[in-house]
C-alpha positions in Angstrom: -0.2 -139.5 -87.7 2.8 -137.0 -87.4 2.9 -137.5 -83.7 2.7 -141.2 -83.9 5.6 -141.2 -86.4 7.7 -139.0 -84.1 7.0 -141.2 -81.1 8.0 -144.3 -83.2 11.2 -142.7 -84.3 12.1 -141.7 -80.7 11.3 -145.2 -79.3 14.3 -146.1 -77.1 16.3 -149.1 -78.4 15.9 -151.0 -75.2 12.1 -150.7 -75.0 10.2 -153.9 -74.9 7.7 -153.3 -77.6 6.1 -156.7 -77.0 4.8 -155.5 -73.7 2.9 -152.6 -75.3 1.5 -154.9 -77.9 0.2 -157.3 -75.2 -1.4 -154.5 -73.3 -3.2 -153.2 -76.5 -4.3 -156.7 -77.4 -5.5 -157.6 -74.1 -7.9 -154.6 -73.8 -9.0 -155.0 -77.4 -10.0 -158.6 -76.7 -11.8 -157.6 -73.5 -13.9 -155.1 -75.5 -14.7 -157.3 -78.4 -15.7 -160.1 -76.0 -18.0 -157.8 -74.1 -19.6 -156.6 -77.3 -20.0 -160.0 -78.9 -21.7 -161.6 -75.9 -24.2 -158.7 -75.4 -27.9 -159.7 -75.8 -30.5 -157.0 -76.3 -34.0 -157.9 -75.2 -37.1 -156.1 -74.1 -38.5 -156.1 -70.6 -42.2 -156.3 -69.6 -42.5 -152.5 -70.1 -41.0 -152.7 -73.6 -37.7 -151.1 -72.6 -34.5 -152.4 -74.2 -32.3 -154.3 -71.6 -29.0 -156.1 -72.1 -27.2 -159.1 -70.4 -24.5 -161.7 -71.3 -25.3 -164.4 -73.8 -22.8 -166.9 -72.1 -25.6 -168.6 -70.2 -27.2 -169.6 -73.6 -23.9 -170.6 -75.2 -22.4 -173.5 -73.1 -20.4 -174.7 -76.1 -18.5 -171.5 -76.0 -17.2 -171.9 -72.4 -13.8 -173.3 -73.4 -13.3 -170.3 -75.7 -13.2 -168.1 -72.6 -9.8 -169.6 -71.7 -8.5 -167.3 -74.5 -11.1 -164.5 -74.0 -10.3 -164.0 -70.4 -7.1 -161.8 -70.9 -7.2 -159.8 -67.6 -4.3 -162.0 -66.4 -2.3 -160.7 -69.4 -3.0 -157.1 -68.5 -1.9 -157.6 -64.9 1.2 -159.5 -66.1 2.0 -156.6 -68.4 1.2 -154.2 -65.6 3.7 -155.8 -63.3 6.4 -155.5 -65.9 5.6 -151.8 -66.7 5.3 -150.9 -63.0 8.6 -152.4 -62.2 10.3 -150.6 -65.1 8.8 -147.2 -64.3 9.4 -147.5 -60.5 13.1 -148.3 -61.1 13.5 -145.5 -63.6 11.9 -142.9 -61.2 14.0 -144.1 -58.3 17.1 -143.6 -60.4 16.1 -140.0 -61.1 15.8 -139.4 -57.4 12.0 -139.9 -56.9 10.5 -141.9 -54.1 7.3 -144.2 -53.8 5.0 -141.3 -53.4 6.3 -139.6 -56.6 5.8 -142.8 -58.5 2.2 -143.2 -57.1 1.4 -139.7 -58.2 2.7 -140.4 -61.7 0.5 -143.4 -61.9 -2.5 -141.4 -60.7 -2.1 -139.0 -63.5 -2.6 -141.7 -66.0 -5.2 -143.8 -64.2 -7.3 -141.3 -62.2 -7.8 -138.5 -64.8 -9.6 -140.6 -67.5 -11.6 -142.2 -64.7 -12.6 -138.8 -63.4 -13.8 -137.8 -66.9 -16.0 -140.9 -67.2 -17.6 -140.4 -63.8 -18.1 -136.7 -64.4 -19.9 -137.2 -67.6 -22.1 -140.1 -66.4 -23.0 -138.4 -63.2 -23.9 -135.2 -65.1 -26.1 -137.4 -67.5 -27.7 -139.1 -64.6 -28.5 -135.7 -63.0 -30.1 -134.4 -66.2 -32.2 -137.6 -66.6 -33.4 -137.4 -63.0 -34.4 -133.7 -63.3 -36.3 -134.7 -66.4 -38.4 -137.2 -64.3 -36.5 -140.5 -65.1 -36.9 -143.4 -62.7 -33.9 -143.5 -60.3 -33.8 -147.3 -60.5 -33.5 -147.1 -64.3 -30.8 -144.5 -64.0 -28.8 -146.8 -61.6 -29.2 -149.7 -64.1 -27.8 -147.7 -67.0 -25.0 -146.3 -64.8 -24.1 -149.7 -63.4 -23.8 -151.2 -66.9 -21.6 -148.2 -68.1 -19.3 -148.5 -65.1 -18.8 -152.4 -65.2 -15.1 -151.7 -66.3 -14.5 -150.0 -62.9 -14.7 -153.5 -61.3 -11.4 -154.3 -63.0 -10.0 -150.8 -62.2 -10.6 -151.3 -58.4 -8.4 -154.4 -58.4 -5.7 -152.7 -60.6 -5.5 -149.5 -58.5 -5.2 -151.6 -55.3 -2.3 -153.5 -57.0 -0.7 -150.3 -58.1 -0.7 -148.7 -54.6 1.0 -152.0 -53.2 3.6 -152.0 -56.0 6.5 -150.3 -53.9 6.3 -152.8 -50.9 5.5 -155.8 -53.1 8.5 -155.0 -55.4 10.6 -154.8 -52.3 9.4 -158.3 -51.4 10.2 -159.4 -55.0 13.7 -158.1 -54.8 14.3 -160.1 -51.6 12.3 -163.3 -52.2 11.9 -163.5 -55.9 9.6 -166.1 -57.3 8.7 -167.3 -53.7 6.3 -164.4 -53.5 3.9 -165.3 -56.3 4.1 -169.0 -55.1 3.0 -167.9 -51.7 0.1 -165.9 -53.2 -1.0 -168.9 -55.2 -1.2 -170.9 -51.9 -3.3 -168.1 -50.3 -5.7 -168.3 -53.4 -5.8 -172.0 -52.9 -6.8 -171.4 -49.3 -9.5 -168.9 -50.4 -10.8 -171.4 -52.9 -11.3 -173.9 -50.1 -13.2 -171.4 -48.2 -15.5 -170.8 -51.1 -16.1 -174.5 -51.6 -16.4 -175.7 -48.0 -16.6 -172.5 -45.9 -16.3 -170.1 -44.5 -16.8 -168.1 -47.7 -15.4 -164.9 -46.3 -12.0 -166.8 -46.4 -12.2 -166.3 -50.2 -12.5 -162.5 -50.2 -8.7 -162.0 -50.1 -8.5 -163.7 -53.5 -9.7 -160.5 -55.1 -6.3 -159.1 -54.2 -4.0 -162.2 -53.8 -5.0 -163.6 -57.3 -4.1 -160.4 -59.2 -1.1 -159.8 -57.0 0.3 -163.2 -58.0 0.1 -162.4 -61.7 1.5 -158.9 -61.1 4.4 -160.4 -59.3 5.2 -162.5 -62.3 5.5 -159.3 -64.3 8.2 -158.1 -61.9 10.0 -161.3 -62.6 9.6 -161.0 -66.3 11.1 -157.4 -66.1 14.1 -158.9 -64.3 14.9 -161.0 -67.3 15.5 -157.8 -69.2 17.4 -156.0 -66.5 21.2 -155.8 -66.8 22.8 -158.4 -64.7 25.1 -157.1 -61.9 28.9 -157.2 -62.5 30.7 -160.5 -61.9 31.0 -161.2 -58.2 28.2 -158.6 -57.2 25.2 -160.2 -55.6 23.5 -156.9 -54.6 21.8 -154.9 -57.4 23.2 -151.6 -58.6 22.5 -148.5 -56.4 19.4 -147.4 -58.5 17.9 -150.9 -58.3 18.6 -151.2 -54.6 17.0 -147.8 -54.1 13.9 -148.9 -56.1 13.5 -151.9 -53.9 13.4 -149.8 -50.7 14.8 -151.0 -47.4 15.8 -154.7 -47.6 17.0 -157.4 -45.2 19.8 -159.9 -45.5 20.5 -161.2 -49.0 19.2 -164.5 -50.1 21.2 -165.2 -53.3 19.8 -168.6 -54.0 16.3 -167.1 -54.3 17.4 -163.8 -55.9 19.3 -165.5 -58.8 16.4 -167.7 -59.7 15.0 -165.8 -62.7 11.8 -166.5 -64.6 12.6 -168.8 -67.5 11.6 -167.3 -70.8 12.9 -169.7 -73.4 10.6 -171.5 -75.9 11.0 -174.7 -73.8 9.8 -172.7 -70.7 6.9 -171.5 -72.8 5.9 -175.0 -73.7 6.3 -176.0 -70.0 4.0 -173.1 -68.8 1.4 -174.0 -71.5 1.4 -177.7 -70.7 1.3 -177.1 -66.8 -1.4 -174.4 -67.1 -3.5 -176.4 -69.4 -3.2 -179.6 -67.4 -4.0 -177.9 -64.0 -7.0 -176.2 -65.9 -8.4 -179.4 -67.0 -8.0 -181.0 -63.5 -9.6 -178.0 -61.8 -12.6 -177.6 -64.2 -13.4 -180.8 -66.0 -12.5 -183.2 -63.0 -12.7 -180.5 -60.3 -15.4 -178.3 -58.9 -14.6 -175.1 -60.8 -16.7 -173.9 -63.8 -15.2 -174.3 -67.3 -16.1 -170.7 -68.2 -13.5 -168.1 -67.1 -16.0 -165.3 -67.5 -19.3 -164.6 -65.5 -22.1 -166.9 -66.5 -25.6 -165.7 -65.3 -27.0 -168.1 -62.8 -23.7 -169.9 -61.9 -22.9 -170.1 -58.2 -19.2 -170.1 -58.8 -17.3 -167.5 -60.8 -13.6 -168.1 -61.7 -12.9 -164.3 -61.9 -14.8 -162.9 -59.0 -12.7 -163.5 -56.9 -9.9 -165.0 -59.0 -9.6 -168.8 -58.5 -6.9 -171.4 -58.9 -8.4 -172.2 -62.2 -8.0 -168.6 -63.4 -4.3 -168.7 -62.3 -3.9 -171.9 -64.3 -5.2 -169.9 -67.3 -2.6 -167.3 -66.5 0.1 -169.8 -66.6 -1.0 -171.1 -69.9 -1.3 -167.6 -71.4 2.3 -166.9 -70.2 3.4 -170.0 -72.1 1.6 -168.7 -75.3 3.2 -165.3 -74.8 6.7 -166.7 -74.6 6.1 -169.0 -77.6 5.0 -166.0 -79.8 7.5 -163.5 -78.6 10.0 -163.9 -81.5 7.4 -163.5 -84.2 5.8 -160.5 -82.5 9.1 -158.7 -82.0 10.0 -159.1 -85.7 6.6 -157.6 -86.6 7.0 -154.7 -84.2 10.3 -153.7 -85.7 8.2 -152.5 -88.7 7.1 -148.8 -88.4 3.5 -149.3 -89.4 2.5 -152.0 -86.8 4.6 -150.2 -84.1 2.7 -146.9 -84.8 -0.6 -148.7 -84.3 0.5 -150.1 -81.0 1.6 -146.7 -79.9 -1.7 -145.2 -80.9 -3.7 -147.7 -78.9 -1.6 -147.4 -75.8 -1.9 -143.6 -75.8 -5.6 -143.9 -75.1 -5.9 -147.6 -73.9 -7.6 -146.8 -70.6 -10.0 -144.4 -72.4 -10.9 -147.2 -74.9 -11.5 -149.6 -72.0 -13.5 -147.2 -69.8 -15.9 -146.0 -72.5 -16.6 -149.1 -74.5 -19.8 -150.1 -72.6 -21.1 -146.5 -72.7 -20.6 -146.7 -76.5 -23.0 -149.8 -76.4 -25.6 -147.8 -74.3 -25.4 -144.9 -76.8 -25.9 -147.1 -79.8 -28.7 -149.1 -78.3 -30.5 -145.8 -77.3 -30.0 -144.4 -80.8 -31.3 -147.5 -82.5 -34.2 -147.9 -80.1 -35.2 -144.2 -80.6 -35.3 -144.7 -84.4 -37.1 -148.0 -84.3 -34.3 -149.9 -85.8 -33.0 -152.0 -82.8 -33.1 -155.7 -83.7 -33.6 -158.2 -80.8 -32.9 -161.6 -82.4 -32.9 -164.8 -80.3 -29.5 -165.8 -78.9 -27.5 -168.2 -81.0 -29.9 -168.0 -83.9 -28.6 -167.3 -87.4 -30.0 -163.7 -87.3 -28.3 -163.1 -84.0 -24.9 -164.1 -85.4 -25.5 -162.1 -88.6 -26.2 -159.0 -86.5 -22.8 -159.4 -84.7 -21.0 -158.0 -87.8 -22.9 -154.6 -88.2 -23.2 -154.5 -84.4 -19.4 -154.6 -83.9 -18.8 -152.1 -86.7 -21.3 -149.6 -85.4 -20.0 -149.9 -81.8 -16.5 -149.3 -83.1 -17.7 -146.1 -84.8 -19.3 -144.8 -81.7 -16.4 -145.6 -79.5 -14.1 -143.9 -82.0 -16.0 -140.8 -81.5 -15.9 -141.0 -77.7 -12.1 -141.7 -77.8 -11.6 -138.6 -80.1 -13.4 -136.6 -77.5 -12.0 -137.9 -74.2 -8.8 -139.6 -75.3 -6.7 -136.4 -75.2 -7.2 -136.3 -71.4 -5.3 -139.7 -71.1 -2.8 -138.8 -73.8 -1.8 -135.6 -72.0 -1.6 -137.4 -68.6 0.9 -139.8 -70.0 3.3 -136.9 -70.4 3.1 -136.0 -66.7 6.3 -136.6 -64.7 6.0 -135.7 -61.0 9.6 -136.4 -60.3 10.9 -133.7 -62.6 10.0 -131.2 -59.9 12.7 -130.2 -57.7 12.3 -131.0 -54.0 12.1 -133.9 -51.7 8.9 -135.5 -50.5 7.7 -135.4 -46.9 6.1 -138.1 -44.7 2.8 -136.0 -45.0 3.0 -136.1 -48.7 3.5 -139.9 -48.8 0.6 -140.4 -46.3 -1.6 -138.0 -48.3 -0.9 -139.9 -51.5 -1.8 -143.2 -50.0 -4.9 -141.8 -48.5 -5.9 -140.2 -51.8 -5.5 -143.6 -53.6 -7.5 -145.3 -50.8 -10.4 -142.9 -51.2 -10.5 -143.4 -54.9 -10.4 -147.2 -54.5 -13.1 -147.1 -51.9 -15.4 -145.0 -53.9 -15.1 -147.1 -57.0 -15.6 -150.3 -54.9 -18.8 -148.7 -53.3 -20.1 -148.0 -56.8 -19.4 -151.5 -58.0 -20.9 -153.2 -55.0 -24.1 -151.1 -54.9 -27.0 -153.3 -56.3 -28.0 -152.8 -59.8 -31.6 -152.1 -59.0 -30.8 -149.6 -56.2 -32.6 -146.2 -56.7 -29.8 -143.8 -57.2 -30.8 -140.4 -58.7 -27.2 -139.6 -59.6 -26.5 -143.1 -60.8 -24.2 -144.0 -57.9 -24.4 -143.4 -54.1 -23.6 -139.8 -53.1 -21.0 -141.2 -50.7 -19.1 -142.8 -53.5 -19.0 -139.5 -55.4 -17.9 -137.6 -52.3 -15.1 -140.0 -51.5 -14.0 -140.1 -55.1 -13.9 -136.4 -55.4 -11.9 -136.1 -52.2 -9.4 -138.7 -53.3 -8.9 -137.5 -56.8 -8.8 -133.9 -55.6 -6.1 -134.7 -53.1 -3.9 -136.4 -55.7 -4.4 -133.5 -58.0 -3.2 -131.1 -55.3 -0.2 -133.3 -54.5 0.7 -133.4 -58.2 0.7 -129.7 -58.2 3.6 -129.8 -55.7 2.0 -129.7 -52.3 3.9 -131.6 -49.7 7.3 -131.2 -51.3 10.2 -129.9 -49.3 12.1 -127.3 -51.3 
């Protein structure tokens, strides 16, 4: 509590506390949503298994328009990444320095999760557990890595995408939305591979809006100056000829704009889902051919637009609340370990299910029955307690990572350092992608393919070596 109070007291006057609140709320809603829709049943062998209840709750599909908050996280991520990139550039850092700073916060907590899960899988295998069962448990625990793959890819593309933003402004997300529409056409009429780019284009579009939101808080250039100040120009990287008409068009953030975003997003969503071909649910529904989030569809981007409208409408009330010390300390506390909370929340569910099953106290009520809904309350409370223990154990890894600042080291980066940084990130992303795409029923004694573990170790190790100072010209 003392540290939280100190951090609250040292909060810069210009910090946008609302962004931190949105990040904390988005992750919290994802976790609660996953926990609420979890159904525990028993297979033919009597083993406890879990799956999503959404397939049995069609009346809840419209509620997923609020529960699907990954767009909020990418919007906030764009804002935060633009802010941190421009600050680091102003201190003399380059894109490789920035990526290394981000790797400290993103990769270290992920490495801890994979290390613990792999060790547990190895112990289970040595004790004679079925490799297919090991993979099923590992797969469920690492579902959050699906999201992390997309976010890491967006992070590594931030420097060039921010340069495009500084030159073309809101034209960039509009172009990305058009590409998502082309991918949707491929999913509906073929060829389906045309839609694969939506995994990147959809989240990039929302992330670019975060850049535009950050612009609304940046100090405007002096009168008569169309180019940004030197630090901003450096942050953007090499640029071409100015396009003032585009550059001056900022993202509108007034209450009227909030109402407009909400109306347009909701209207487009109704057209695309109720009248159009896309599912109403914004989360994965077992058995559905189409999924609005994998890859992101135009319907999901319509949700993002509506959510941006709600964010703008609630901004004033939220900022007044966050000026109070108590609420702000809570937001700081969650953000210190926000990735740890997200990464471990399904592991908490596995541990609780295993504990209740071992003690013979695991209930398996029918979905949507009165007993199932009554069980949701103690279920959420117990899961919160288990997750709190996991965060207390592993959270310090992330909290310490947040203090890391690569750019504080003297020296200038080399081309080899920049290339190695990107290669390290690419290896981490490829490893996580391989884990996520490996079938749930694949026999994996270590829970995930050995190739994924080796690639991840190589990438994370390279990033750790680079953070220690290798590749810096003294």
